[in-house]
PAGULO-360802 format. One record per residue: residue in three letters; residue number from 0; x, y, z of N, C-alpha, C in turn. Coordinates in steps of 0.05 Angstrom, whole numbers. Layout:
<recs>
@type Ala	seq NUM	n_xx X	n_yy Y	n_zz Z	ca_xx X	ca_yy Y	ca_zz Z	c_xx X	c_yy Y	c_zz Z
...
</recs>
This chain:
<recs>
@type Met	seq 0	n_xx 866	n_yy 60	n_zz -966	ca_xx 843	ca_yy 78	ca_zz -967	c_xx 836	c_yy 87	c_zz -939
@type Arg	seq 1	n_xx 831	n_yy 112	n_zz -935	ca_xx 825	ca_yy 123	ca_zz -908	c_xx 795	c_yy 126	c_zz -904
@type Arg	seq 2	n_xx 785	n_yy 118	n_zz -879	ca_xx 757	ca_yy 120	ca_zz -872	c_xx 751	c_yy 147	c_zz -859
@type Asn	seq 3	n_xx 730	n_yy 160	n_zz -868	ca_xx 722	ca_yy 186	ca_zz -856	c_xx 696	c_yy 185	c_zz -841
@type Gly	seq 4	n_xx 685	n_yy 162	n_zz -835	ca_xx 659	ca_yy 161	ca_zz -821	c_xx 654	c_yy 133	c_zz -811
@type Phe	seq 5	n_xx 629	n_yy 129	n_zz -801	ca_xx 621	ca_yy 103	ca_zz -791	c_xx 608	c_yy 87	c_zz -813
@type Thr	seq 6	n_xx 611	n_yy 61	n_zz -811	ca_xx 597	ca_yy 44	ca_zz -830	c_xx 568	c_yy 41	c_zz -823
@type Leu	seq 7	n_xx 552	n_yy 31	n_zz -841	ca_xx 524	ca_yy 27	ca_zz -835	c_xx 520	c_yy 8	c_zz -812
@type Met	seq 8	n_xx 536	n_yy -13	n_zz -811	ca_xx 533	ca_yy -33	ca_zz -790	c_xx 539	c_yy -20	c_zz -762
@type Glu	seq 9	n_xx 559	n_yy -3	n_zz -761	ca_xx 565	ca_yy 10	ca_zz -735	c_xx 543	c_yy 28	c_zz -726
@type Val	seq 10	n_xx 531	n_yy 42	n_zz -745	ca_xx 508	ca_yy 60	ca_zz -738	c_xx 484	c_yy 44	c_zz -729
@type Leu	seq 11	n_xx 478	n_yy 21	n_zz -742	ca_xx 456	ca_yy 4	ca_zz -733	c_xx 461	c_yy -8	c_zz -706
@type Val	seq 12	n_xx 485	n_yy -17	n_zz -700	ca_xx 490	ca_yy -28	ca_zz -674	c_xx 488	c_yy -7	c_zz -652
@type Ala	seq 13	n_xx 499	n_yy 17	n_zz -658	ca_xx 497	ca_yy 39	ca_zz -638	c_xx 468	c_yy 47	c_zz -633
@type Thr	seq 14	n_xx 451	n_yy 47	n_zz -654	ca_xx 423	ca_yy 54	ca_zz -652	c_xx 408	c_yy 33	c_zz -636
@type Ala	seq 15	n_xx 415	n_yy 7	n_zz -641	ca_xx 402	ca_yy -14	ca_zz -626	c_xx 409	c_yy -13	c_zz -596
@type Ile	seq 16	n_xx 434	n_yy -8	n_zz -590	ca_xx 442	ca_yy -6	ca_zz -562	c_xx 428	c_yy 18	c_zz -548
@type Ala	seq 17	n_xx 427	n_yy 41	n_zz -562	ca_xx 414	ca_yy 64	ca_zz -551	c_xx 384	c_yy 59	c_zz -546
@type Gly	seq 18	n_xx 372	n_yy 45	n_zz -565	ca_xx 343	ca_yy 38	ca_zz -562	c_xx 338	c_yy 20	c_zz -538
@type Leu	seq 19	n_xx 356	n_yy 0	n_zz -534	ca_xx 353	ca_yy -18	ca_zz -511	c_xx 356	c_yy -2	c_zz -485
@type Met	seq 20	n_xx 375	n_yy 16	n_zz -484	ca_xx 379	ca_yy 32	ca_zz -460	c_xx 356	c_yy 50	c_zz -454
@type Ile	seq 21	n_xx 344	n_yy 62	n_zz -475	ca_xx 321	ca_yy 80	ca_zz -470	c_xx 297	c_yy 63	c_zz -461
@type Thr	seq 22	n_xx 293	n_yy 40	n_zz -474	ca_xx 271	ca_yy 23	ca_zz -466	c_xx 274	c_yy 14	c_zz -437
@type Ala	seq 23	n_xx 298	n_yy 6	n_zz -429	ca_xx 302	ca_yy -2	ca_zz -401	c_xx 297	c_yy 21	c_zz -382
@type Gly	seq 24	n_xx 306	n_yy 45	n_zz -389	ca_xx 302	ca_yy 68	ca_zz -372	c_xx 272	c_yy 75	c_zz -369
@type Leu	seq 25	n_xx 257	n_yy 73	n_zz -391	ca_xx 228	ca_yy 79	ca_zz -389	c_xx 214	c_yy 58	c_zz -372
@type Arg	seq 26	n_xx 222	n_yy 33	n_zz -375	ca_xx 210	ca_yy 12	ca_zz -359	c_xx 216	c_yy 17	c_zz -329
@type Leu	seq 27	n_xx 240	n_yy 25	n_zz -323	ca_xx 247	ca_yy 31	ca_zz -295	c_xx 230	c_yy 53	c_zz -284
@type Val	seq 28	n_xx 226	n_yy 74	n_zz -300	ca_xx 209	ca_yy 97	ca_zz -291	c_xx 181	c_yy 88	c_zz -286
@type Ala	seq 29	n_xx 170	n_yy 71	n_zz -304	ca_xx 142	ca_yy 61	ca_zz -301	c_xx 140	c_yy 44	c_zz -276
@type Met	seq 30	n_xx 159	n_yy 27	n_zz -271	ca_xx 158	ca_yy 11	ca_zz -246	c_xx 160	c_yy 28	c_zz -221
@type Ser	seq 31	n_xx 176	n_yy 49	n_zz -222	ca_xx 178	ca_yy 67	ca_zz -199	c_xx 152	c_yy 81	c_zz -193
@type Tyr	seq 32	n_xx 138	n_yy 90	n_zz -214	ca_xx 112	ca_yy 103	ca_zz -210	c_xx 92	c_yy 83	c_zz -199
@type Arg	seq 33	n_xx 92	n_yy 58	n_zz -208	ca_xx 73	ca_yy 38	ca_zz -198	c_xx 79	c_yy 33	c_zz -168
@type Leu	seq 34	n_xx 104	n_yy 29	n_zz -161	ca_xx 112	ca_yy 24	ca_zz -133	c_xx 105	c_yy 48	c_zz -116
@type Leu	seq 35	n_xx 109	n_yy 72	n_zz -126	ca_xx 102	ca_yy 96	ca_zz -111	c_xx 72	c_yy 97	c_zz -105
@type Gly	seq 36	n_xx 56	n_yy 89	n_zz -124	ca_xx 27	ca_yy 88	ca_zz -120	c_xx 19	c_yy 68	c_zz -99
@type Glu	seq 37	n_xx 33	n_yy 45	n_zz -100	ca_xx 27	ca_yy 24	ca_zz -80	c_xx 35	c_yy 33	c_zz -52
@type Leu	seq 38	n_xx 58	n_yy 47	n_zz -50	ca_xx 67	ca_yy 57	ca_zz -24	c_xx 47	c_yy 78	c_zz -13
@type Gln	seq 39	n_xx 37	n_yy 95	n_zz -31	ca_xx 18	ca_yy 115	ca_zz -22	c_xx -8	c_yy 102	c_zz -12
@type Ala	seq 40	n_xx -17	n_yy 82	n_zz -26	ca_xx -41	ca_yy 67	ca_zz -18	c_xx -37	c_yy 53	c_zz 9
@type Glu	seq 41	n_xx -13	n_yy 42	n_zz 13	ca_xx -7	ca_yy 29	ca_zz 38	c_xx -6	c_yy 49	c_zz 61
@type Arg	seq 42	n_xx 6	n_yy 73	n_zz 56	ca_xx 7	ca_yy 94	ca_zz 76	c_xx -21	c_yy 103	c_zz 83
@type Asn	seq 43	n_xx -39	n_yy 105	n_zz 63	ca_xx -67	ca_yy 113	ca_zz 68	c_xx -82	c_yy 93	c_zz 86
@type Ile	seq 44	n_xx -78	n_yy 67	n_zz 81	ca_xx -92	ca_yy 48	ca_zz 97	c_xx -81	c_yy 47	c_zz 126
@type Ile	seq 45	n_xx -56	n_yy 52	n_zz 129	ca_xx -44	ca_yy 53	ca_zz 156	c_xx -55	c_yy 78	c_zz 171
@type Ala	seq 46	n_xx -56	n_yy 100	n_zz 158	ca_xx -67	ca_yy 124	ca_zz 170	c_xx -96	c_yy 121	c_zz 178
@type Ala	seq 47	n_xx -111	n_yy 108	n_zz 160	ca_xx -140	ca_yy 103	ca_zz 166	c_xx -143	c_yy 84	c_zz 190
@type Ala	seq 48	n_xx -126	n_yy 64	n_zz 191	ca_xx -127	ca_yy 45	ca_zz 214	c_xx -120	c_yy 59	c_zz 240
@type Gln	seq 49	n_xx -100	n_yy 77	n_zz 239	ca_xx -93	ca_yy 92	ca_zz 263	c_xx -116	c_yy 110	c_zz 272
@type Arg	seq 50	n_xx -130	n_yy 123	n_zz 254	ca_xx -152	ca_yy 140	ca_zz 261	c_xx -175	c_yy 123	c_zz 274
@type Ile	seq 51	n_xx -181	n_yy 100	n_zz 263	ca_xx -201	ca_yy 83	ca_zz 274	c_xx -193	c_yy 73	c_zz 302
@type Trp	seq 52	n_xx -168	n_yy 64	n_zz 304	ca_xx -157	ca_yy 55	ca_zz 330	c_xx -161	c_yy 77	c_zz 351
@type Leu	seq 53	n_xx -154	n_yy 101	n_zz 344	ca_xx -156	ca_yy 123	ca_zz 363	c_xx -185	c_yy 128	c_zz 371
@type Arg	seq 54	n_xx -203	n_yy 126	n_zz 352	ca_xx -232	ca_yy 130	ca_zz 358	c_xx -241	c_yy 108	c_zz 377
@type Phe	seq 55	n_xx -232	n_yy 83	n_zz 373	ca_xx -240	ca_yy 61	ca_zz 392	c_xx -229	c_yy 66	c_zz 420
@type Arg	seq 56	n_xx -205	n_yy 78	n_zz 422	ca_xx -193	ca_yy 83	ca_zz 448	c_xx -207	c_yy 107	c_zz 462
@type Ile	seq 57	n_xx -216	n_yy 127	n_zz 447	ca_xx -228	ca_yy 151	ca_zz 459	c_xx -258	c_yy 148	c_zz 464
@type Glu	seq 58	n_xx -273	n_yy 139	n_zz 444	ca_xx -302	ca_yy 138	ca_zz 446	c_xx -311	c_yy 112	c_zz 459
@type Asp	seq 59	n_xx -328	n_yy 115	n_zz 480	ca_xx -338	ca_yy 92	ca_zz 494	c_xx -360	c_yy 77	c_zz 478
@type Asp	seq 60	n_xx -375	n_yy 92	n_zz 463	ca_xx -397	ca_yy 80	ca_zz 448	c_xx -392	c_yy 77	c_zz 418
@type Met	seq 61	n_xx -367	n_yy 70	n_zz 412	ca_xx -359	ca_yy 66	ca_zz 384	c_xx -374	c_yy 42	c_zz 373
@type Pro	seq 62	n_xx -388	n_yy 45	n_zz 350	ca_xx -402	ca_yy 22	ca_zz 339	c_xx -383	c_yy 0	c_zz 329
@type Ser	seq 63	n_xx -393	n_yy -25	n_zz 328	ca_xx -376	ca_yy -47	ca_zz 320	c_xx -371	c_yy -47	c_zz 290
@type Ser	seq 64	n_xx -386	n_yy -32	n_zz 274	ca_xx -381	ca_yy -29	ca_zz 246	c_xx -391	c_yy -2	c_zz 237
@type Gly	seq 65	n_xx -379	n_yy 8	n_zz 216	ca_xx -387	ca_yy 34	ca_zz 206	c_xx -372	c_yy 42	c_zz 181
@type Thr	seq 66	n_xx -378	n_yy 66	n_zz 173	ca_xx -366	ca_yy 77	ca_zz 148	c_xx -358	c_yy 106	c_zz 154
@type Asp	seq 67	n_xx -335	n_yy 113	n_zz 144	ca_xx -325	ca_yy 141	ca_zz 145	c_xx -324	c_yy 150	c_zz 116
@type Asp	seq 68	n_xx -346	n_yy 164	n_zz 108	ca_xx -348	ca_yy 173	ca_zz 80	c_xx -327	c_yy 194	c_zz 72
@type Lys	seq 69	n_xx -319	n_yy 210	n_zz 92	ca_xx -299	ca_yy 231	ca_zz 86	c_xx -273	c_yy 218	c_zz 77
@type Asn	seq 70	n_xx -265	n_yy 196	n_zz 90	ca_xx -239	ca_yy 183	ca_zz 83	c_xx -243	c_yy 158	c_zz 67
@type Asn	seq 71	n_xx -268	n_yy 152	n_zz 59	ca_xx -274	ca_yy 129	ca_zz 42	c_xx -264	c_yy 102	c_zz 54
@type Ile	seq 72	n_xx -270	n_yy 98	n_zz 80	ca_xx -263	ca_yy 73	ca_zz 93	c_xx -287	c_yy 61	c_zz 108
@type Thr	seq 73	n_xx -285	n_yy 35	n_zz 113	ca_xx -305	ca_yy 21	ca_zz 129	c_xx -290	c_yy 5	c_zz 150
@type Trp	seq 74	n_xx -303	n_yy -2	n_zz 172	ca_xx -291	ca_yy -19	ca_zz 192	c_xx -312	c_yy -38	c_zz 203
@type Arg	seq 75	n_xx -302	n_yy -61	n_zz 213	ca_xx -318	ca_yy -81	ca_zz 226	c_xx -302	c_yy -93	c_zz 249
@type Ala	seq 76	n_xx -313	n_yy -92	n_zz 273	ca_xx -300	ca_yy -102	ca_zz 297	c_xx -312	c_yy -128	c_zz 306
@type Glu	seq 77	n_xx -295	n_yy -146	n_zz 315	ca_xx -304	ca_yy -172	ca_zz 325	c_xx -292	c_yy -176	c_zz 353
@type Glu	seq 78	n_xx -309	n_yy -182	n_zz 372	ca_xx -300	ca_yy -187	ca_zz 399	c_xx -285	c_yy -214	c_zz 400
@type Gln	seq 79	n_xx -262	n_yy -214	n_zz 413	ca_xx -246	ca_yy -239	ca_zz 415	c_xx -234	c_yy -240	c_zz 443
@type Ser	seq 80	n_xx -226	n_yy -264	n_zz 451	ca_xx -212	ca_yy -266	ca_zz 476	c_xx -192	c_yy -289	c_zz 475
@type Val	seq 81	n_xx -172	n_yy -287	n_zz 491	ca_xx -151	ca_yy -307	ca_zz 493	c_xx -146	c_yy -314	c_zz 522
@type Pro	seq 82	n_xx -148	n_yy -340	n_zz 530	ca_xx -142	ca_yy -346	ca_zz 558	c_xx -112	c_yy -344	c_zz 563
@type Val	seq 83	n_xx -105	n_yy -330	n_zz 584	ca_xx -77	ca_yy -328	ca_zz 593	c_xx -76	c_yy -335	c_zz 622
@type Glu	seq 84	n_xx -66	n_yy -359	n_zz 627	ca_xx -65	ca_yy -370	ca_zz 654	c_xx -93	c_yy -368	c_zz 668
@type Asp	seq 85	n_xx -95	n_yy -351	n_zz 689	ca_xx -120	ca_yy -348	ca_zz 704	c_xx -136	c_yy -324	c_zz 694
@type Tyr	seq 86	n_xx -128	n_yy -313	n_zz 672	ca_xx -141	ca_yy -289	ca_zz 663	c_xx -150	c_yy -292	c_zz 634
@type Glu	seq 87	n_xx -171	n_yy -279	n_zz 626	ca_xx -180	ca_yy -280	ca_zz 598	c_xx -176	c_yy -252	c_zz 586
@type Leu	seq 88	n_xx -158	n_yy -250	n_zz 567	ca_xx -152	ca_yy -225	ca_zz 553	c_xx -173	c_yy -220	c_zz 532
@type Lys	seq 89	n_xx -188	n_yy -198	n_zz 535	ca_xx -209	ca_yy -191	ca_zz 516	c_xx -200	c_yy -168	c_zz 499
@type Phe	seq 90	n_xx -206	n_yy -170	n_zz 474	ca_xx -199	ca_yy -148	ca_zz 455	c_xx -217	c_yy -149	c_zz 431
@type Arg	seq 91	n_xx -214	n_yy -129	n_zz 414	ca_xx -230	ca_yy -128	ca_zz 389	c_xx -210	c_yy -129	c_zz 366
@type Arg	seq 92	n_xx -217	n_yy -146	n_zz 347	ca_xx -201	ca_yy -146	ca_zz 322	c_xx -217	c_yy -130	c_zz 302
@type Val	seq 93	n_xx -206	n_yy -108	n_zz 293	ca_xx -220	ca_yy -90	ca_zz 275	c_xx -208	c_yy -92	c_zz 247
@type Thr	seq 94	n_xx -226	n_yy -97	n_zz 228	ca_xx -217	ca_yy -98	ca_zz 200	c_xx -224	c_yy -71	c_zz 187
@type Val	seq 95	n_xx -204	n_yy -57	n_zz 177	ca_xx -207	ca_yy -31	ca_zz 164	c_xx -203	c_yy -35	c_zz 134
@type Thr	seq 96	n_xx -222	n_yy -26	n_zz 118	ca_xx -221	ca_yy -30	ca_zz 89	c_xx -225	c_yy -3	c_zz 75
@type Thr	seq 97	n_xx -208	n_yy 2	n_zz 55	ca_xx -210	ca_yy 27	ca_zz 40	c_xx -228	c_yy 22	c_zz 16
@type Gly	seq 98	n_xx -235	n_yy 44	n_zz 2	ca_xx -251	ca_yy 43	ca_zz -22	c_xx -237	c_yy 28	c_zz -44
@type Glu	seq 99	n_xx -210	n_yy 27	n_zz -44	ca_xx -195	ca_yy 13	ca_zz -65	c_xx -194	c_yy -17	c_zz -60
@type Gly	seq 100	n_xx -204	n_yy -26	n_zz -37	ca_xx -205	ca_yy -55	ca_zz -31	c_xx -181	c_yy -64	c_zz -13
@type Arg	seq 101	n_xx -164	n_yy -46	n_zz -5	ca_xx -142	ca_yy -54	ca_zz 13	c_xx -153	c_yy -57	c_zz 42
@type Ser	seq 102	n_xx -142	n_yy -76	n_zz 56	ca_xx -151	ca_yy -81	ca_zz 84	c_xx -127	c_yy -81	c_zz 103
@type Ala	seq 103	n_xx -134	n_yy -75	n_zz 128	ca_xx -114	ca_yy -76	ca_zz 149	c_xx -129	c_yy -85	c_zz 174
@type Phe	seq 104	n_xx -114	n_yy -98	n_zz 192	ca_xx -126	ca_yy -107	ca_zz 218	c_xx -113	c_yy -91	c_zz 240
@type Ile	seq 105	n_xx -129	n_yy -83	n_zz 259	ca_xx -118	ca_yy -71	ca_zz 284	c_xx -131	c_yy -85	c_zz 307
@type Tyr	seq 106	n_xx -118	n_yy -84	n_zz 329	ca_xx -127	ca_yy -97	ca_zz 354	c_xx -130	c_yy -76	c_zz 375
@type Val	seq 107	n_xx -153	n_yy -76	n_zz 388	ca_xx -159	ca_yy -56	ca_zz 409	c_xx -166	c_yy -71	c_zz 434
@type Ala	seq 108	n_xx -149	n_yy -66	n_zz 455	ca_xx -154	ca_yy -80	ca_zz 481	c_xx -178	c_yy -68	c_zz 494
@type Glu	seq 109	n_xx -192	n_yy -85	n_zz 509	ca_xx -215	ca_yy -76	ca_zz 524	c_xx -207	c_yy -62	c_zz 549
</recs>
């Protein structure tokens, strides 16, 4: 007897394999979007920290804490020092926080 098509079992196995491949592909796309969002948030906090660092370097009367409503960030600076042989290195440790709750630290030399 000659076969002219696929058996029901072959069709079910092929459908199951295709379903697994589609599910894996969709999961990969979802993970990629999530990671892309995290990278964008990380890039935003770095850019915000760079802007604050530049303001500390340029402005002499930069307040030790503040808010930038335009960019939705806050910062808080703490005076610190480290003894280095006969010299004391003074700097500010600035914590920059975004509205999403991400934080970054920058150091500004005196």
